[in-house]
C-alpha positions as a printed Julia matrix, in Angstrom:
346×3 Matrix{Float64}:
   0.0     0.0    0.0
   1.27    3.57  -0.61
   2.98    5.28   2.33
   1.95    8.65   3.69
   4.04   11.84   3.8
   7.28   11.87   5.8
   6.85   13.02   9.41
   8.8    16.03  10.68
  11.31   16.06  13.53
  11.83   12.31  14.02
  14.92   11.82  16.18
  14.09    8.58  18.03
  11.96    5.61  16.92
  10.86    2.95  19.39
   9.8    -0.35  17.79
   7.91   -3.07  19.64
   9.24   -6.11  17.79
   8.21   -8.93  20.13
   7.32  -12.41  18.96
   8.86  -15.77  18.16
  11.89  -16.37  15.94
  10.22  -16.34  12.53
   8.02  -13.34  13.28
  11.03  -11.45  14.67
  12.95  -12.06  11.46
   9.99  -10.84   9.42
   9.96   -7.54  11.33
  13.46   -6.57  10.19
  12.39   -5.31   6.76
   9.97   -2.77   8.25
  12.53   -1.62  10.83
  15.18   -1.2    8.13
  12.74    0.8    6.03
  12.01    3.03   9.03
  15.69    3.86   9.42
  16.05    4.52   5.69
  13.05    6.85   5.77
  14.39    8.7    8.82
  18.18    8.32   8.41
  19.08   10.71  11.21
  16.98    8.91  13.8
  17.99    6.61  16.62
  16.16    3.27  16.33
  15.49    1.16  19.42
  13.97   -2.32  19.03
  12.2    -4.02  21.94
  12.48   -7.8   21.65
  11.99  -11.06  23.48
  15.35  -11.91  25.14
  15.31  -15.37  23.53
  15.45  -13.78  20.08
  17.64  -10.76  20.72
  20.26  -12.12  18.32
  17.88  -11.42  15.42
  18.27   -7.69  16.07
  21.81   -7.49  17.47
  24.4    -6.26  14.98
  21.91   -4.95  12.44
  23.36   -1.63  11.16
  19.94    0.07  11.1
  19.22   -0.65  14.8
  21.04    1.48  17.37
  19.95   -0.33  20.51
  18.04   -3.44  21.56
  15.94   -3.58  24.71
  14.55   -6.86  25.98
  11.44   -7.63  28.0
  10.63  -11.17  29.05
   6.89  -11.76  28.74
   7.06  -15.14  30.46
   6.45  -15.86  34.14
   3.76  -15.09  36.67
   1.65  -11.96  36.86
   3.92  -10.13  39.29
   7.01  -10.82  37.22
   5.28   -9.7   34.04
   3.91   -6.57  35.72
   7.39   -5.57  36.88
   8.8    -6.18  33.39
   6.11   -4.09  31.68
   6.4    -1.26  34.22
  10.16   -1.21  33.71
   9.65   -1.03  29.94
   7.11    1.77  30.34
   9.65    3.73  32.38
  12.34    3.24  29.75
   9.98    4.39  27.02
   8.99    7.51  28.96
  12.63    8.44  29.55
  13.45    7.93  25.87
  10.59   10.2   24.75
  10.58    8.95  21.14
   8.91   11.03  18.48
   7.62    7.87  16.78
   6.49    4.47  18.07
   5.98    1.53  15.7
   4.01   -1.26  17.36
   4.72   -4.35  15.26
   3.33   -6.69  17.92
  -0.15   -5.27  18.32
  -1.12   -6.56  21.76
  -3.22   -4.64  24.25
  -0.11   -4.0   26.34
   2.08   -2.72  23.52
  -0.8    -0.6   22.22
  -1.13    0.99  25.68
   2.65    1.42  25.98
   2.68    3.2   22.64
   0.37    5.8   24.14
   2.13    5.92  27.51
   5.52    6.5   25.86
   4.59   10.1   25.19
   5.44    9.74  21.5
   3.91   12.35  19.25
   3.32    9.78  16.49
   2.14    6.21  16.94
   1.48    3.54  14.3
   1.01   -0.18  14.5
  -0.96   -3.32  13.83
  -4.35   -2.89  15.38
  -7.2    -5.31  15.94
 -10.19   -5.6   18.23
 -10.88   -1.89  18.47
  -7.35   -0.88  19.54
  -6.9     1.62  16.7
  -7.67    4.42  19.17
  -4.24    3.97  20.76
  -2.58    5.04  17.49
  -2.87    8.41  15.82
  -1.41    7.16  12.52
  -3.71    4.65  10.88
  -3.52    2.77   7.61
  -5.68    4.03   4.78
  -6.4     0.46   3.62
  -7.35   -2.73   5.52
  -4.7    -5.12   6.83
  -3.93   -7.55   3.97
  -5.57  -10.9    4.64
  -3.75  -14.0    3.53
  -0.53  -12.05   3.01
   3.0   -12.76   4.16
   4.06  -11.47   7.61
   6.53   -9.07   6.01
   3.72   -7.53   3.98
   1.65   -7.11   7.15
   4.54   -5.33   8.89
   4.98   -3.03   5.9
   1.25   -2.24   6.09
   1.66   -1.21   9.73
   4.51    1.24   9.14
   3.17    2.78   5.92
   1.0     5.16   7.96
   4.24    6.72   9.27
   5.47    7.55   5.77
   7.6     4.38   5.59
   7.62    2.39   2.35
   8.8    -1.09   3.24
   9.87   -3.7    0.7
   8.75   -7.31   0.56
  12.25   -8.56   1.21
  13.97  -10.61   3.9
  16.88   -9.05   5.77
  19.76  -11.48   6.46
  21.02  -12.06   9.99
  24.08  -10.01  10.95
  26.32  -13.08  10.95
  30.0   -12.61  11.87
  33.1   -14.57  10.92
  33.06  -15.88  14.48
  29.55  -17.26  13.97
  30.63  -18.97  10.76
  33.68  -20.47  12.48
  31.46  -21.79  15.3
  29.09  -23.34  12.76
  31.98  -25.08  11.0
  33.27  -26.4   14.32
  29.8   -27.8   15.09
  29.82  -29.63  11.76
  33.34  -30.96  12.34
  32.35  -32.27  15.77
  29.73  -34.54  14.18
  31.96  -35.68  11.33
  30.78  -33.23   8.67
  33.91  -31.18   8.2
  33.06  -30.57   4.54
  29.68  -28.79   4.25
  29.37  -29.6    0.53
  25.88  -30.96  -0.27
  24.78  -30.35   3.32
  21.05  -30.83   3.98
  19.62  -29.54   7.25
  16.63  -31.35   8.74
  14.47  -29.46  11.23
  11.94  -31.79  12.91
  10.99  -29.34  15.67
   7.96  -27.06  15.78
   6.16  -25.31  18.62
   2.79  -26.56  17.34
   2.43  -30.35  17.24
   0.3   -30.22  14.07
   3.31  -28.71  12.25
   5.69  -31.56  13.15
   6.33  -34.06  10.38
   6.93  -37.49  11.99
  10.46  -37.95  13.36
  10.71  -41.41  11.86
  10.04  -40.03   8.38
  12.73  -37.39   8.85
  15.15  -40.19   9.79
  14.23  -42.41   6.85
  14.53  -39.37   4.55
  18.09  -38.87   5.77
  18.85  -42.54   5.14
  17.42  -42.52   1.6
  18.9   -39.21   0.43
  22.49  -40.43   0.76
  23.67  -36.86   1.38
  25.25  -35.06   4.32
  22.17  -34.7    6.52
  22.36  -32.9    9.86
  19.48  -32.62  12.33
  18.89  -29.27  14.03
  18.35  -29.56  17.78
  15.88  -27.04  19.17
  15.99  -26.12  22.89
  14.34  -28.89  24.89
  13.94  -31.17  21.86
  17.0   -33.41  22.27
  14.8   -36.5   22.44
  13.14  -35.62  19.13
  16.53  -35.19  17.46
  17.7   -38.56  18.75
  14.57  -40.25  17.37
  15.35  -38.82  13.92
  18.98  -39.97  14.1
  17.99  -43.44  15.29
  15.53  -43.85  12.41
  18.13  -42.7    9.88
  20.37  -45.75  10.39
  23.46  -43.59  10.07
  22.05  -41.34   7.36
  21.81  -38.27   9.61
  23.74  -36.86  12.54
  22.59  -34.69  15.43
  23.91  -31.15  15.64
  24.57  -29.61  19.05
  22.36  -26.76  20.22
  23.42  -23.54  18.45
  22.71  -19.86  18.9
  20.53  -18.09  16.35
  23.41  -16.48  14.47
  25.41  -19.71  14.45
  22.36  -21.5   13.07
  22.02  -18.76  10.46
  25.65  -19.29   9.46
  24.97  -23.02   9.17
  21.91  -22.39   7.01
  24.05  -20.14   4.83
  26.35  -23.12   4.14
  23.57  -25.64   3.48
  22.28  -26.59   0.07
  18.72  -27.26   1.29
  16.76  -26.99   4.54
  13.79  -29.31   5.16
  11.43  -27.79   7.72
   7.87  -27.13   8.69
   6.34  -23.69   9.17
   8.73  -22.62  11.93
  11.33  -19.99  12.7
  13.98  -22.09  10.97
  12.11  -21.67   7.68
  12.28  -17.87   7.96
  15.92  -18.07   9.09
  16.88  -20.15   6.05
  14.95  -17.82   3.74
  16.65  -14.77   5.22
  20.03  -16.36   4.49
  19.0   -17.18   0.9
  18.98  -20.96   1.37
  16.52  -23.09  -0.64
  13.97  -24.96   1.46
  11.41  -27.71   1.33
   8.43  -26.45   3.3
   6.36  -29.11   5.05
   3.39  -26.79   5.21
   1.01  -29.02   7.16
  -1.9   -26.83   8.33
  -0.34  -23.59   7.01
  -1.4   -22.15   3.68
   1.92  -21.76   1.79
   0.92  -18.26   0.66
   1.63  -17.09   4.21
   5.26  -18.24   4.19
   6.51  -18.58   0.6
   8.99  -16.0   -0.66
   9.73  -15.52  -4.38
  13.3   -14.35  -3.76
  14.51  -17.84  -2.75
  13.98  -21.26  -4.33
  11.38  -23.16  -2.33
   9.08  -26.15  -2.71
   5.98  -26.08  -0.5
   4.25  -29.41   0.15
   0.64  -28.87   1.13
  -2.33  -31.24   1.21
  -5.33  -29.12   2.0
  -7.73  -31.85   0.92
  -6.35  -34.27   3.52
  -8.49  -32.85   6.31
 -12.25  -32.48   6.13
 -12.14  -30.01   9.04
 -10.25  -27.29   7.16
 -12.04  -23.97   7.58
 -10.85  -20.61   6.33
  -8.72  -19.27   3.55
  -5.43  -18.74   5.35
  -4.83  -21.37   8.0
  -6.75  -24.16   9.67
  -8.75  -22.63  12.51
  -7.9   -25.53  14.83
  -4.22  -26.05  14.07
  -3.06  -25.08  17.57
  -5.24  -27.76  19.15
  -5.52  -30.28  16.3
  -4.66  -33.82  17.37
  -5.5   -35.48  14.04
  -2.36  -34.3   12.19
  -3.94  -35.21   8.85
  -2.45  -32.26   6.96
   1.14  -32.88   8.03
   0.94  -36.68   7.93
  -0.34  -36.58   4.34
   3.09  -35.39   3.17
   4.98  -38.45   1.95
   8.66  -39.22   2.2
   8.83  -39.76  -1.54
   7.6   -36.27  -2.41
   9.95  -34.69   0.15
  12.91  -36.6   -1.28
  11.99  -35.56  -4.81
  11.7   -31.91  -3.7
  15.12  -31.99  -2.02
  16.8   -33.45  -5.1
  15.11  -30.86  -7.3
  16.66  -28.05  -5.24
  20.22  -29.41  -5.19
């Protein structure tokens, strides 16, 4: 959508960029566009501490604040009050709320910022005095939704992923991790990501393992925090065709994705990480409509069987995917079609 006129006197921009790994990555394009629109401004991103690495080192972000939204009510209240105090002391001229919760909408107002724009739902548009002239795009990519949010502040974002700010040290750490599991040469490296926060997005571990066995390539299994058992199940089913990687930081994982020829993953943060680093991917879409995650700037194959589940409702994503126990969408994806997709991307 077209952006509005440039705002005057913008010296500090506060961006609420909370969310999980993939969503955090998809916020970078809008933040970069904000800095390009207001080149003399100081940009502060507020992030979840687990995903701070997404924002650290980016040349268009001056400072990263973190607020942990986990824990009991008292802990959360203290964290939000502390953030409100920081925002008041900063006195930004512009707040961009790319999270769009009731709390961040209220903090946008409490910050004292003259201009406030963001994603608004459920009647929260009153907290912002810059509002989009067109409806939020339905069925669009997350990056497009973020660009919609900032357009009201005169910011014209591009539908483009921003790579992680990976250092030579991160690349060296990734190479060491490969060497530790006997993959010193990353040529023809295929990364397998069996983990997903939502169970309905997890392709069976045994199929991941058998895929590694049948591909006959250098297959390495990504280990997500707390998912060591899942990784071991994949390795056991591979009969030596895949090895388990140690737990890695976000930037080290980005460096590893940069080396890989293909990443096989569901709709998770690893998919967005691989895309940001320009690595081809096989997307095990499961209950997610591929239109929400596909990106034309990188080679991808999305495997999606919408007709596998009679309970599908809606145009964008299954309404029940967070609670679905049937797993019909993800289980309908066969090992043969995944293997064919991987070989087609090599």
